[in-house]
Structure formats: C-alpha cells, structure tokens
N, C-alpha and C positions, 0 to 999 in steps of 0.2 A: 428816174430812180429816186432822186433826192428832192424833187420839186424845184431844183435849180435848172434854169433854162439855158445855161451856158453850153452844155454838150449838144443839145438839139440845135442850137444856133450854129455851133461849129460844124455839125454834120450838114446843116443847110448850106453853109458856104462851100463845103467840099463836094456835095452832091453834083453840081453842074460840071465840075472838072471830071469826076469819074464817069458821069453819064456821057460826056464827050468821048472819053476813052472807049467806052463800050460801043457807042453809036458809030464810031469810025474804025472799028475793028482793030484797035490798038492794044486790047487786053491780051496779055500773054498768060495762058492758063498755067503752064509749068515753068514760070519764071524762077531762075535760080537765085533765091534770096541770099544775101550775104550772111556769113556766120554771125551769130549774135542778133539776128533780126528779132525785133520785138513783136510778138504775136498778139492777137486780140485777147487771148487768155491771159497773157502777161499784163496787158493794159488793165484788164479787169481786176487782176490781183492787186495791182498798184492802186486802183481806185478804192478797193476794199481796205488795204492795209498800209499804203504808202502815204507820202506827203504830196501836196500839190506840186512842189518842185520836181519830185521824182516822176510824177505823171507828165508834167510838161516836157521833161527831157525824153522820157520814153515815147511820148507821142511824136516828138520831132524825129527820133530814131525810127519809129514805125513808118512815118510818112516819107522819110528820105528816099528810099528806093523808088517809090511810086513817082515822087516829084522829079527825081533825076530822069526817069524814063519819059515823063511828060515833057520836060524841057528839051530832051534830046529830039523829040518829034516836032517841036514847034519851030 
C-alpha cells in the first residue's frame, strides 16, 4: 500500500505457520474469539488513522488467540 515492504515481509514470516495449521487440519472455523478481539477491519482502521505503536499493540492482540492455539498443539 505504501511502498514499505515491512508488512509483506511480516506476512511472509507468518504464512508458513498458518499454512501448517491449515495443512494439518488444525484450523477451527467457528473459533470463539475472546471479547475485544482485534479484527482485520480494526487493524486497517489503525493503519489509516492510528500510530505505529497502536498498530503494534493491536497486531499483538490480533495474533494472540492464534498463537495460543498453535502453542497448545505443539
């Protein structure tokens, strides 16, 4: 979007993890996300109007449920 390659590089780091989840049937379609879960829409809003710090915190909050599930399976 901005010509900055940080987000695509970050996605490149995450892709193998999420591909593993999909390949091994670990994806839960109707996972009960916790109250206050940060959605992709919210992340996009923060990219448009927030600070880099707000985005970093929101991204951590967004990934936390997925990472907790992954670590529980390992």
